[in-house]
C-alpha positions in Angstrom: -18.9 4.8 4.8 -17.8 1.5 3.5 -15.4 -0.1 1.4 -14.4 -3.4 -0.1 -17.3 -4.7 -3.2 -16.6 -8.8 -2.4 -18.0 -11.1 -1.1 -16.4 -12.2 2.0 -17.2 -11.8 5.8 -18.4 -7.3 6.5 -16.6 -6.2 10.3 -18.3 -3.1 11.1 -15.8 -0.3 13.2 -18.2 0.3 15.8 -17.5 3.8 17.9 -18.0 6.8 20.6 -16.1 9.1 18.0 -16.7 9.4 14.4 -13.0 9.7 13.2 -11.6 7.3 15.5 -14.5 5.1 13.1 -13.7 6.3 10.0 -9.8 6.7 11.2 -9.4 2.8 11.8 -11.8 2.0 8.6 -8.5 3.9 6.5 -6.1 1.8 8.3 -7.5 -1.5 7.6 -8.8 -0.8 4.3 -4.6 -0.7 3.3 -4.7 -4.2 4.8 -8.0 -5.5 3.4 -8.9 -4.2 0.0 -11.4 -6.6 -0.6 -13.1 -6.4 2.9 -16.4 -4.5 3.0 -16.1 -2.7 5.2 -18.0 -0.4 7.5 -17.6 2.7 10.3 -20.4 2.9 12.6 -19.0 6.2 14.4 -20.8 8.9 16.7 -24.1 9.8 16.9 -26.4 10.9 13.6 -25.4 14.2 14.1 -22.0 13.2 14.4 -20.8 13.7 18.1 -20.0 11.7 20.7 -22.0 9.2 21.1 -23.2 5.8 19.2 -26.4 5.6 16.9 -28.7 2.7 16.7 -29.4 4.1 12.9 -25.9 3.9 12.0 -25.4 0.6 13.3 -28.1 -1.2 11.8 -27.4 0.5 8.1 -23.5 -0.8 8.7 -24.2 -4.3 9.3 -27.0 -4.2 6.6 -23.7 -2.5 4.4 -21.7 -5.0 5.5 -23.3 -7.7 4.7 -22.7 -10.1 1.8 -24.1 -13.0 2.9 -21.0 -14.8 4.7 -22.3 -13.0 8.0 -20.8 -9.7 9.8 -17.9 -9.2 12.5 -19.1 -6.1 15.0 -16.0 -4.6 16.9 -16.9 -1.5 19.3 -14.6 0.3 21.4 -16.6 0.7 24.8 -19.4 -1.3 27.0 -22.3 1.1 25.2 -20.9 0.9 22.4 -22.0 -2.7 22.3 -24.9 -2.4 23.7 -26.3 -0.3 20.6 -24.5 -3.1 18.6 -26.8 -5.9 20.6 -29.6 -3.8 20.4 -29.3 -3.5 16.4 -28.9 -7.1 16.2 -31.4 -7.8 17.7 -33.7 -6.2 15.7 -32.6 -8.8 12.6 -34.3 -11.6 11.8 -33.5 -14.6 13.6 -31.4 -15.8 11.2 -29.7 -13.1 9.9 -28.5 -12.3 13.5 -26.5 -15.8 13.6 -25.3 -14.6 11.2 -23.8 -11.3 13.2 -20.8 -11.4 15.6 -20.2 -9.4 18.3 -16.8 -9.5 19.6 -14.9 -8.1 22.9 -11.7 -7.5 21.8 -10.1 -4.5 21.7 -10.9 -2.2 18.2 -7.5 -1.2 16.7 -6.0 -3.9 17.1 -9.1 -6.7 17.2 -10.2 -5.0 13.8 -6.9 -5.0 12.0 -6.2 -8.2 12.8 -10.2 -8.8 11.8 -10.0 -7.3 8.5 -7.2 -9.1 8.0 -8.7 -12.4 8.2 -11.3 -11.9 6.3 -9.1 -10.4 3.4 -7.4 -14.4 3.6 -11.1 -15.7 3.1 -11.8 -16.7 6.7 -15.0 -17.5 7.5 -17.0 -15.4 10.2 -15.8 -18.3 12.9 -12.1 -17.8 12.0 -12.5 -13.7 11.5 -14.0 -13.6 14.8 -11.0 -15.8 16.0 -9.0 -13.5 14.8 -10.1 -10.6 16.4 -9.5 -11.9 20.1 -6.7 -13.2 19.3 -5.9 -8.7 20.4 -6.8 -10.1 23.8 -4.0 -12.8 23.9 -0.3 -12.2 24.2 1.5 -12.6 21.2 4.1 -15.7 21.8 7.0 -17.2 20.5 6.6 -20.8 19.4 9.6 -23.3 20.6 11.0 -25.2 17.9 12.9 -27.9 18.0 17.2 -27.7 17.9 17.8 -26.9 14.1 19.4 -29.2 11.9 20.9 -27.1 9.7 19.9 -23.1 8.0 19.8 -22.8 4.3 21.9 -20.1 3.1 20.4 -17.6 1.8 22.0 -18.3 -2.3 20.9 -22.1 -1.6 17.2 -22.3 -1.7 15.3 -24.6 -0.2 14.2 -28.1 -2.1 11.2 -29.7 -0.6 12.9 -33.1 0.2 15.6 -32.5 2.9 18.1 -34.9 4.1 17.5 -35.6 8.0 14.3 -34.5 10.0 14.6 -31.2 12.0 13.8 -28.3 11.3 14.9 -26.3 7.9 14.8 -22.2 7.7 16.4 -19.3 5.5 17.4 -16.0 6.4 16.8 -13.2 4.9 17.5 -9.3 5.6 14.6 -7.0 4.9 15.2 -4.0 2.9 12.3 -1.9 2.1 12.3 1.7 3.9 10.5 1.2 7.0 10.4 -2.9 7.7 7.6 -5.0 8.3 4.6 -2.3 9.0 1.3 -2.2 9.1 0.7 -3.2 5.1 3.6 -5.2 4.4 3.2 -7.7 7.2 -0.3 -7.5 6.2 0.7 -8.6 2.9 3.4 -11.5 4.0 0.6 -12.8 6.2 -1.9 -12.8 3.5 0.6 -15.6 1.9 2.0 -17.4 4.1 -2.0 -18.0 5.2 -2.0 -19.5 1.9 0.4 -23.0 2.5 -0.9 -25.7 5.1 2.3 -25.8 6.1 3.8 -24.5 10.2 5.9 -21.7 9.3 7.6 -19.1 11.5 9.1 -16.0 11.5 12.2 -15.6 14.4 9.7 -17.7 16.1 6.8 -16.7 16.0 3.5 -17.9 13.7 3.7 -16.6 10.0 -0.3 -16.6 9.9 -0.8 -13.9 12.6 -0.8 -10.5 11.9 -0.2 -9.0 15.4 2.1 -11.3 16.4 4.7 -10.2 12.9 3.8 -6.7 14.4 4.8 -7.2 17.6 8.0 -8.1 16.1 9.4 -5.0 15.6 10.8 -5.7 12.4 12.6 -3.0 10.7 14.7 -2.2 7.9 18.0 -4.3 7.2 16.4 -7.0 10.8 18.2 -10.8 9.4 14.7 -12.3 9.1 14.6 -16.0 9.9 11.8 -18.2 8.3 11.5 -21.5 9.5 9.2 -24.3 9.9 9.5 -28.5 11.1 7.3 -29.3 8.0 10.6 -31.3 5.4 8.1 -30.2 2.6 7.9 -26.8 3.5 10.9 -24.9 1.3 9.3 -23.8 -1.1 6.7 -21.9 0.9 9.5 -20.6 3.0 11.4 -19.6 -0.5 7.9 -17.6 -1.4 7.8 -15.6 2.0 11.5 -15.0 1.6 11.1 -14.1 -2.1 8.5 -11.3 -0.9 10.0 -10.4 1.7 13.3 -9.4 -0.5 10.7 -7.3 -3.2 11.3 -4.8 -1.0 6.9 -4.5 -1.4 7.2 -2.0 -3.3 9.0 0.6 -1.3 11.7 2.2 -1.8 
């Protein structure tokens, strides 16, 4: 079962349960609609276990030319995935990476990284980020906090940290879909930006903040050219993501 025709790194979800693999695909699809996502769960008869044939077919289906990342739920699933990869041509094997990371968290992070155009190494790194506890970024003392009614410019008067604070208005806050939309936008900027002290380009870090409706969100950067990027992200947050 696959979703997404775009040329991106493809992702295969391998689980002992067909329902788990399909459910994860449906979750990731909300955040990565253009990525080739393939569920390879259960045995050939839809029982509990894994299937060499399903995984082999999934690798082929997920591969659009930019490589494939495979995430598995249990050790025996990894063994089956490794066997399926070993049957590929040697050149193809190098473009298929099996990542030892939490299936759900790693799978979602990998899907978002692929959606933003990350290459094979970047998607693997995103999946592996689920193995690390999320951490907050320590910033130097802030020079000034720009009020929400005073848009940032790119020419801040003195060195330091520039920031803008907005209030979340959408009903469910930064849940999975809007968080992914936010991270996708943040990933298009080359300047470092934090959200309440955590990396704005890390989906898992953003979701770990648990930002609900009415939460105060501070966007900050030590790069004085980050004004336009911060404004764009703030505007997205204030748009409500099209939710009531």
